[in-house]
N, C-alpha and C positions, 0 to 999 in steps of 0.2 A: 069491152071495154074495161080493163081495168085500173084500178085507181091508183095515181101511183106512190100512195100511203099503204098501198094493198100489197104492193109488189115488195116494196121494201119488208114488208111483217114476214112474207114466205120467203124471201130467203136468209132471212136473220133467223130463223125455224130449220131452216134447211142447213146453215151453218153449223148452228147448235147438234146439228142429228150430227153430221160429219164429223164434227170435234170427238163427241162422247163415243163415234167406233171409233176415232183413228186414238183415244185415250190408251195410256198405257191401260193393259190388264190387271197389272197391281193396285193400282190408284183405286183402279175402278172394286177393288177388294176388300178397299179400307186400309189402305197402307197411304199415309201420308207421302208426298211430295218431300225427296230431301229428308226423311225419316230414319233415325238410327233403331233398332226395337232388338228384344232381345228374348229368348223364352227358356225354358226343361224340356227338356221332351227324350223317352226311352233310347237309350241309344241305339236301336234299332231302325228308326224312324227317320225319313229318308230329307233332307231341305226342302226338296221340289216337292214332295206331300204336305207338308207343314206351312209353307207359303201361302196354298188354299185356305186357311182358316184365319184371318187377320184376329179374329176373336180368341187365340191363346197367345195371341203376342203381346209385350205391354212395350207402350212407346214412349213413355212420358216418369216422373219420380224417380224414386230409388229401387232400381230393379234390375242391377246389374246379381246375380246369381250363380252358386256355383254348389254341383250335388256330385258327391264322388258315386251315384248308384246313378246317376245321369246324363245326359249332352247336355252343354248349354250352346244354344244359338243365337246367333247377331245375322239380322237384315239390317243390308246397308241399301239403303235406295237411290237409285241410280237415274230418278227420272230428271230426264233435261240435261246431264249430265255425261259427257262422251269423256271414256278415261281415252287419257293418252298412252300413243303404239305402246311405251316400253312402262306402263303403268304399274304400281307394285300394293300387296297390300301391307300397312303399317299398322303394327300396334306395339304396345310395350314387353316388354322381353319377358317373359314368366317361360318357366318350366310346365308342358304339357305333356300328356302322356299319346293321344295320336285329333287331328287334327286336317278336315277335308275344305273347299272352298268351294260353291257351287255358283256359277254365273247363270243367271233365267233370262232369257230373250225376251224383249218384247212381241215374240212370237209365240212365245211358251215353247219355245226351247230350249234345254239345260247343256250342260255339262259337268262335273262335277274331277276335282283336281286333288288328290291328296297330297298334304306337304311332310318331307319327311324332313328330318333333320339337315339333312347334307344341303339341304332347298334354302335353309335360312341366311339370312346375310344381315350381322348388325351395323349400325349405324356407330359412328367414330366422335360424334357429337353430343352423342344423346343417349337414354337406356331402352332403346326401341331396335327391333327388331324388323324384317322386311323378309313378305316371301313372293311366289310367281301367280299370277291369275291365270284363272282357266281361259283357254279362248272358245266362245261360240263358232262353230263350223258351218253357220248358215250363215253368219254374214250380219245377225238382226242385232238393232242395239241391247246393251245391256239394260236392261229393268232396273235389277236388284244381283247384288252377289251378298250370299248365305255362308256364313264363317260357323262349321260347328267343330268343336273342340272336346275333347275327353279328357278329362281329371286338368282341368288347367290348376294349377297351384296358386294364383293369382286372378280378382276379379277385372285389374288395371287392362288384361288382357283382352277381356270383354268389351271393356268401357272406350280405348284410346282406339280400336278401330278406325280405320280411315285411307284411303283410293288417294294415291300420292303419283308424282311421276319421280322413278329414280332419280337418284341424286349421282352426281358425276363423283364416282370413286377417287378417281386421278387428283382432282383438286383438293388443296389445303386449304382454307379458312380460315378467319380470324380467329373463331370458338374455338378450334382445334389448336392454335396458338396460342390462346390463352390459358385452356386447355391445360397445354403443357409446359406453363410456364408456371400456373399454379402447383402441378406434378412437380415443376421442378423443384420450387420454391420449396419443399416439404424436406428436401435430401439436405437442406440448409441445417434445420435444427435437429435432427437427424444424426450428423456425424459432430454437430455441438454437443450432444447428448453421450455419445461415449468418449469425446473429452473432457468432460464433466466428471462421469464417471471412472477414467483414468487416472483423475487427480485428486476425487475424492474417494473413489468407493462407497458410492452413497449409491442403494438399490433405486431410487427413487430416479435416477438418468435412465438407468436399463430401463425400467417402468413407463417412462415416459418415450426412449426411445422405441419400442413395442405397439403404446398409443400411436406416435407417429407414425409409424410402419401401415399399420393397419389402416391409418385415415389414409395416406396413400394408398394405400392397395382399393380402398373401397372408393377416392375420386377417379384413380385408371380404370376401374373395371364399370363404375356405377354413368361416371362421362362416356366410356365405350372409345374412349382416346389407347387401350390395351391393343385397342383390335385394329391399329395402325400398325400395331408390331409383330401381335402374336395371333395366330389362327386357335383360339379355342373355340368347345361345345355352348351351345346353352344350356346343356349343363355343368359343364365348368366354373362359365359365369357365373349362374346363382348362386354355386357354391361357394366360388372366394367370394361373391358380394355378403352372403350371409358369415360366412369366415371372420369376413374385415369386421363387419359392425361386434361380433363376437369380444375377437379381440379386442376392440375401441374399449367394449366394455369392459371387460379384466382389466384390461391395462389402465381406465381411469381410476378403476376402483383402487387397485393397489397403489397406484401415484399418486394418489390421491392422499391415500392412508399414510404412505411414508414420510410425504411432501413438508404437511404442515409440520408448524415448530408445535416440540411436545407442550403436551395437555392438553391441544385445542379440543379432542374430539373424545367421548369418553368409551368407557367399555365394549358399550352396546354398539355403538356405534362403528367400531371396527370391527366388530365381531359380524355385524352387516354387512358391512364391504366386501369381508372375505366372501361370504354369503352370496356377495352378487355372483360368485363366479362360477357357482354349480348351477344357479339360476337363469345364466345367459345360457351354459349351457346346454342344460336341458332342453328351452326351447326353443333352440336352432334347431336340436337334433328332431322334433316333433314337428318343426314346420319344415322340413325338409320331407320327412319320413312317411307322414302323415299320409293314412287314404283310407277311400273306400268312405265309411260317414261320419269319418273325423276331418277329409276335406274341407266341407265346404265352409269350416270355423277355422280352419288350421292360420290362413292367413293372416286372421282378425286377430286369434287369442297371440299370433308370434305379434304382430303390434303392438298388442295391449302389455304384456311382459315388458313391453321396455317402462312400461307408465313409474313402476315401484321404485325400479332404479334412479329416472328422473325425481323422484319424490324421495327417496334416501341422500340425492345428491345435495336436492334443495335445501334438505334438513341438515347435513353433515357441515354445509356453508351460511346457511345460517348460526349455525352452534360455534363455528368456529369463528366467523365475523363476531361474533360476541363477543367472544371472550380474549377477542382482541388482538386476530392474527394479520397479521401483513398481508400474508404469503397467499391468504383462503380470495383476496380480493382478484390475484389477475386469474382466479381459475372463476370467479363469480363471472367477472366478464368476457373470459373467453368464452365459456359454454354458455350465457345469456342467449345468442344468436340461434345456437343450433337445436339447445332445447325449444325454445319456442316455436323454432322449424320443426321440431320432431311432435310437439305435443297438435302443432296443425295436422300435421300427417298420420297421426293415429285417431285422433280423432274424425276426420276425415274417411278412413278409410273403415270407422264404425258406425260411420253413416251419419255422417256430419252435415254431406252434403251428398247429393247427390251421384257424382265417380268420384271415387279415390284419386287425390290430389298427388302427385308426382312430387313438384317441386323441388327437380332437381338441382338447377341452380343457383335456387338459394342454398339449398345444402352445399354444395363444393365451396361458393361464399364460406358459407358459416365456417365446411369443415378446415377451411383455410384461415380463417379469422382463429379460430381455436388453436388450432395448431401453434401462429405465430403469437398470442397471444400468452397460454399458457408455456411456453418455451423462453417470453420475456421471464413467468414469475419461476421459471427452472431456473433459468441463469441468475435470478437475484437471490434465490432463494442457495444457493451455488457460494454468490457471493456473503451474506451471511457467517454459510456454515464454516468457509476459509477463514473468514475476516475470525470467527471463535477459535478456531483453531492455530493460525497463526498468534492469537492473544493466548492460548494456551500455551504452544508453547513458546513463545517468550519469555510468560512464567515459570515455564519450567525452566529452561534455560535460566532467568536469574533464579531462582531457585536452587538447582544445582550447583550456581557461580557463588551463592551462598555457602555452600555446603562446601566445595570444594576448593575457595578463593581466602585468603588473611582478607580481614575488612580493614585494618589498619596498610598495610601496604601493597594490595592488590596481587601479590604472591600466592602462588598455589598454598594450601595447606599439607599439613603430613598427612591428613585423610585421602585427600585431592589425588595429590603425585606418588601414594602406594599403588592407586585405582591404577596408576596409569605404568608403573615404573616397567613390570614385564613386556609391554611393548614398547618403551623406548629402548631397552638397552636389547630388543632381537632390531629395532632399526638401526643401532650403530651404535647410543651414547654407551661409553667405556669405561669414564673418565667420571668420578664422582671426588667432591671434595666437600665437607662441612665445618664449618665457618661459624666463629663467636666472637665478639667486638669484646675487648679488654675493658675490664673493670667498668664494665656500663653499670651496677649498679650505682658508684659512687655518681653518676649522672642522676639519678633519678634521685638520690637522697637531696643533694646540694642544691640543683636544679628543679625537679620536680617531673611528675609524669609526664605534661607535655609535652617536655624540652622533650625526653626520651623517646616520646613517643615519633616524631622531627626526626631528631636522629635516626632510628630506626626504618623510618620513609624513604630518609638522605637514604641509609644502606643500600634500600630496595632500586634506588636511581644506579647506586653506581654498579650493580652487580649487571645489572643491563642483559635481561633475560632475551634471546632471540628464537628463530630456528633451531639453531645447534645448541644450545645452552638453557637449559630447563633451571629456574632458580625458584628456593622453597623454604620458609617461613618454617622450619620446625618446633621452633615455638622462645619465646623472651626476647634474647638476644642472640638465639642458633638462626645460620639459616646452612642450606644445603644445594648446591650445585653438582649439574650433571651434563655431562659434555660429550659432543660427538666430533669427532674429528682427531688427526695424529699432533697435532700442535692443542691439546685439550687442557695442559696443564699449563700449559704458558698463559692461555687466555686464561682462566683462573685466580694465576698469580698477579697478572695484571689488574683484574679484579677488585681484590685483595688489595692492592697498591695503591687502588685507585680512593678507598672508602675516607682515610684521612682528610683528602681535598676535595672529596665530594660535600662532607658534614660540614667540614668550614665555608661552603660557600653557603651550604641551606642553613645551616644554624648556627650565625654570629653569636659572638661577644662568649664563647664555652675558653674555657682558660686553658685547656690544654689540648694537644691535637688526642681523635678515638682514634685506634689505633685496630685491627682486626689480626686472631693467631686463627692456622686454618691445616688440618689435619687433608692430606689428596693421595687417593690410589687412583695408579692411572695402567692402561691398558687391561683390565682387571677380565677377568673371565664367565660368561651370565652364573649370578646367582643370584642367593634370596636376597632380598632390599635388608634383612636384618644381619645377615654377614657382612654385608660387602660395607651398611653403615657402621657394623663394629670395627671393621679395622678402621676406615677417617676418625672414628672418636677416638681412637687408640692416638693415632698417631696428634688428633687434634690435642691431647690431653700430653701427651712429650712436646710440642709445639709451647705448649702454656708453660710446662716445666722448663724449660729449656732459656725460656725468660720475655717471654711474647711475641709480635708482632713480628712470626713469623710463620713460613710452614714446612709442616714436616710433611717428603711426598713419597710414596713409595709405588715403584715398577717393576708387574710382572712379566713373566716373562713368557707364559705357555696360555692358556684360554682351554677351561674343561670346555665339554662341549656339550654341556645343557646343563638350564636353573635349576638350582636347585642340590647341584655337586658343590664337594666340596671345592677351591682351586686350586690349579698344578703349582706343584713346589717343583726346584724353589723361588722365591720371594728375591728379591735381587734393587741394587739401589735407593738403598735408604739415604734421600739428601734434606739437606736444612736450608730453606732458604729466606732470609733477611736483609 
């Protein structure tokens, strides 16, 4: 007879033996359930042979290694997990030379599938790619999947592997809508920069447009949203991503230099910003072309190559801020999240964390924030430059007006008029009159120069310049009228006759009316100003000699074809008006 306690003990021993017999082979070989392990091995070695020795694998710590002369292996333990029927292997989107996936069953059976680039599918909401899994013909449960990679360009391909169900490619989720909205938001600053350049012709607008375009490209490609609209290969996607970062650095360095106010940066800083262009192009080419023994460090060196630019950007921003730049604060605020995120990613890539951090969501929002804030900075600088230009133009117009206008009457002076004379004649101004006040000197002598100035201002009002009448103060009390239209002579005479009444109204208590004499030529052919003025002046002399307060007028019968030729003869109709 067996004691109840002994019976329970034997049952427990039997259960333990059965559990050991039923335990997965790999776990018994030293792999922890659910572990993710990696190793390097010769390219000729198979995954099935490699998993038999667990001592060759690293399953903890900073372990993700790439070697251009060896293959990288990753073992994904599936103990206690049954992959879905449509499961795929997902990992970080990275270029590679060749890749195989081996499925190992609990019964020891294996099957290997080589993954061609045509087998890859790319996510539309993340920087990931997925590939089909091999299926065991024996039907046994999968104990582990082993990924063998040759010439992986980024160790994120190893660290980010996971087995997951394939997503529904037809469904459009909130993440895609948000990413599309971010990309759409960047189109507005792109258009704004071209508008700024069209107005001011400032190069910083074009550099910022290039930077916005590069960041738009990076967001569209890096987020995967581009895969919704365009079918790209793995190589094309990776090259577009690195190209977009290169263009971002190039545009940022040139934009920053051209945007800031003059004197905010030193000569050496400007030279270093220019040097950033070949620097980033070299390291981008190195990352994309490195192979063999250089491959293992290509990604780390490429990431580290961004640090000098970040330091340079921080140095120049600090210098500009200390020198009182207003514009630089938009750059400081805009770049702060992106630089912070970049430093974390670079540190992670260089070994600060066990696995390289992607931080793609943080990147997309940092990029969008940078574009928004730096666009505000560009718009603020645009308004400042436009205001400076408008004030300069206004000042130039004022100076021009002072140079060509008579300060007492506001009429054109002789210099300002002669510069416009040829154009006015071609526009149809064919009647010229030269007018002189009668006995004006006596007003200055008896009433003083202040009264004389008031009389001259009243004459300017009486002569009434308009779109068909140009009035010029030649000097002293002498004025000139250039008129357009068939009734030019009549309009000039009405203005002359209006002078006494206007002076009497503007300057009271004069002891006599102030009249004017005028010499007028109408229907004149195009000729030099000096020639036509001489004819009018001769007629004015005749009017003075005939008793003053009258007009001597001469009409031409025909016109010479070009300016500078003498007038056609004969002249006719010499008329006196008084």
